[in-house]
C-alpha positions in Angstrom: 45.7 33.7 -54.1 48.0 31.2 -52.6 51.1 32.6 -50.9 53.8 30.6 -49.0 56.2 32.7 -46.9 59.5 31.3 -45.8 58.4 27.8 -45.1 60.8 25.7 -43.1 60.3 22.0 -42.3 63.0 19.9 -40.6 62.5 16.2 -39.8 64.5 14.5 -37.0 66.0 17.9 -36.0 69.3 17.7 -34.1 69.8 14.0 -34.9 72.2 12.3 -37.3 69.1 11.7 -39.5 68.1 15.4 -39.7 66.5 16.3 -43.0 65.7 19.8 -44.1 62.6 19.2 -46.3 61.8 22.9 -46.8 64.3 25.6 -46.6 62.8 29.1 -46.3 60.6 28.4 -49.3 58.4 31.1 -50.7 55.9 30.8 -53.5 53.0 32.8 -54.8 50.3 31.4 -57.1 47.8 33.6 -58.8 44.1 32.9 -59.0 43.4 30.6 -62.0 47.0 29.7 -62.4 48.1 26.1 -63.0 51.5 25.3 -61.6 53.3 22.1 -62.3 55.8 21.1 -59.6 58.8 19.0 -60.5 61.6 17.5 -58.3 63.2 14.1 -57.5 62.3 12.1 -54.4 63.5 14.0 -51.4 63.3 17.4 -53.0 60.5 18.6 -50.7 57.5 18.3 -52.9 55.4 16.1 -50.5 56.3 18.4 -47.6 55.2 21.4 -49.6 51.9 19.8 -50.6 51.3 18.7 -47.0 52.0 22.2 -45.7 49.4 23.6 -48.1 46.8 20.9 -47.4 47.4 20.9 -43.6 48.7 17.4 -43.2 52.2 18.8 -42.5 52.9 21.5 -40.0 55.8 23.8 -41.0 58.4 24.6 -38.3 58.5 28.2 -39.5 56.8 30.3 -42.1 53.2 31.0 -43.1 50.5 29.7 -45.6 48.0 32.2 -46.9 44.9 31.4 -49.0 42.9 34.3 -50.4 44.7 36.6 -48.0 43.9 34.6 -44.9 46.6 33.0 -42.8 45.7 29.2 -42.6 49.0 28.0 -41.2 47.4 26.8 -38.0 44.1 25.7 -39.5 43.4 21.9 -39.3 43.5 19.8 -42.4 39.7 18.9 -42.3 38.8 22.6 -42.1 41.0 23.5 -45.1 39.3 20.7 -47.0 36.3 23.0 -47.4 38.4 25.1 -49.8 41.2 22.8 -50.9 40.5 19.8 -53.1 43.2 17.1 -53.2 43.8 14.0 -55.3 46.5 11.6 -54.1 48.8 9.2 -56.0 47.1 6.2 -54.5 43.7 5.7 -56.3 42.4 4.2 -53.0 43.0 7.4 -51.0 40.4 10.1 -50.6 37.3 7.9 -50.9 35.3 5.6 -48.6 35.8 2.2 -50.2 32.8 0.4 -48.6 30.4 3.1 -49.7 28.8 3.3 -53.1 29.7 5.6 -55.9 26.6 7.7 -55.2 27.3 7.9 -51.5 30.8 9.0 -52.0 29.8 11.7 -54.4 27.0 12.8 -52.1 29.5 13.3 -49.4 31.6 15.5 -51.7 28.5 17.5 -52.6 27.9 18.1 -48.8 31.4 19.5 -48.2 31.0 22.4 -45.8 27.3 21.6 -45.2 25.7 19.9 -42.1 22.8 17.9 -43.4 22.5 14.1 -43.4 23.2 11.6 -46.1 19.5 11.0 -46.7 19.1 14.6 -47.8 22.2 14.4 -49.9 20.8 11.4 -51.8 17.4 13.0 -52.5 16.1 12.6 -56.1 17.4 15.9 -57.4 20.9 15.2 -56.0 20.9 11.7 -57.5 20.0 13.1 -60.9 22.9 15.5 -60.7 25.3 12.8 -59.7 24.2 10.6 -62.6 24.7 13.4 -65.1 28.1 14.4 -63.8 29.3 10.8 -63.7 27.9 10.2 -67.2 30.2 13.1 -68.4 33.2 10.9 -67.5 32.3 8.6 -70.4 33.2 5.5 -68.4 29.7 4.0 -68.1 29.8 4.4 -64.3 26.4 6.2 -64.3 24.9 2.7 -64.6 26.9 1.5 -61.5 26.1 4.2 -59.0 25.2 1.6 -56.3 28.5 -0.3 -56.7 31.0 0.0 -53.9 33.7 2.4 -55.0 36.3 0.0 -53.6 35.5 -2.5 -56.3 36.4 -0.1 -59.2 39.6 -0.1 -61.2 42.3 2.4 -60.3 41.5 4.6 -63.2 37.8 4.6 -62.5 38.4 5.4 -58.9 40.9 8.2 -59.7 38.4 9.8 -62.1 35.7 9.8 -59.4 38.2 11.1 -56.8 38.9 14.0 -59.2 35.2 14.6 -59.6 34.8 14.6 -55.8 37.6 17.0 -55.3 36.1 19.5 -57.7 32.4 18.9 -57.1 32.1 22.2 -55.2 34.6 24.5 -57.0 37.6 24.6 -54.7 39.7 27.7 -54.2 42.7 25.5 -54.7 43.2 22.0 -56.3 46.2 19.9 -55.4 47.0 17.0 -57.7 49.7 14.9 -55.9 51.2 12.6 -58.6 47.6 11.6 -59.3 48.5 9.5 -62.3 51.7 7.9 -61.1 50.1 4.6 -60.1 48.1 4.1 -63.3 49.0 2.4 -66.6 49.9 4.7 -69.5 46.5 4.5 -71.2 44.5 5.1 -68.0 46.9 7.9 -66.9 46.3 9.6 -70.3 42.6 9.4 -69.7 42.8 10.9 -66.2 45.2 13.6 -67.4 42.7 14.5 -70.2 39.9 14.7 -67.6 42.1 16.8 -65.3 42.8 19.3 -68.1 39.1 19.5 -69.0 38.0 20.2 -65.5 40.8 22.7 -64.6 40.3 24.7 -67.8 36.5 24.6 -67.7 36.3 25.9 -64.1 39.5 28.1 -64.2 40.8 26.2 -61.1 43.9 27.4 -59.3 46.0 24.2 -59.4 49.2 22.9 -58.1 50.2 19.6 -59.7 53.1 17.4 -58.7 54.4 15.0 -61.4 57.5 13.1 -62.4 56.5 13.1 -66.0 58.6 15.6 -68.0 56.1 15.3 -70.9 53.2 16.2 -68.6 55.1 19.2 -67.3 55.9 20.5 -70.8 52.4 19.9 -72.2 50.3 21.1 -69.2 49.9 24.1 -67.0 50.9 27.7 -67.1 54.1 27.4 -65.1 56.8 24.9 -64.1 58.4 25.1 -60.7 61.4 22.8 -60.1 62.5 22.0 -56.5 65.8 20.6 -55.1 66.7 20.0 -51.5 63.7 21.9 -50.1 64.2 25.0 -52.3 62.8 26.3 -55.6 65.7 26.3 -58.1 63.8 27.1 -61.3 60.5 28.9 -62.1 59.3 29.1 -65.7 56.1 30.8 -66.9 54.8 32.6 -70.0 56.7 32.4 -73.2 59.7 30.9 -71.4 57.6 28.0 -70.2 56.0 27.5 -73.7 59.4 27.2 -75.3 60.6 24.4 -73.0 61.1 20.9 -74.4 61.5 17.6 -72.5 65.2 17.6 -73.2 65.5 21.0 -71.7 64.0 19.8 -68.4 66.2 16.7 -68.4 69.3 18.9 -68.8 68.2 21.1 -65.9 67.6 18.0 -63.7 71.1 16.8 -64.6 72.6 20.1 -63.6 70.7 20.2 -60.3 70.9 16.5 -59.3 73.9 15.1 -61.3 73.5 12.7 -64.1 70.3 10.7 -63.7 70.2 7.0 -64.1 68.1 5.5 -66.8 64.4 5.5 -65.7 64.8 8.1 -63.1 62.9 10.6 -65.2 59.6 9.7 -66.9 59.2 11.2 -70.3 
């Protein structure tokens, strides 16, 4: 479904500040598989997600989605098939537009009609029902500007937007890292519900060992632009938080207190 072939990304090549973010990285993700991606800052996670989404152009290698080479495809074109939720709750939405207008734009992805059509009575009824299912009371605030919402409310709506039209691939880029623990748990619960309900192929970046252990079908750990561990099936199910911390220590040296979120 998703196939990455020998991706290479080098920043500041040939300078004293040269950094090899991706080093001949290859990865295959099957349809409906949920992969949790782990790694410290600088391990290459962001470059990998960018190469998939189209915001980062690899220096070498190829990105395939459903058998098609999308390596040179612009980010806005890939967005028709790839949904992405960022760490920043204020990314991925139009803050000065209302909740209903933002969701209408998500519903129009890949289409060419105007916003007036998108906000027709039938569409508004659908928006209200889907927002009501979030159990946040936001269905009563559809005309509120999305920029006035809390981080958790906005992130829940961003997740709804990213999956409104079932994407071929969902990218969750540390999407709960900026939220308080209670709100993060709510967004994680919503993420699990949507991913499992729609059998979404998902790549989720997190620093939380607890999330990695409890969620997804597979754990992929990165270090210095390469994949160093890949756990799936029974091997993944048997993993505990302490196991992942020990692996991190082996790969990165002893971690300072607070470097890993459990």
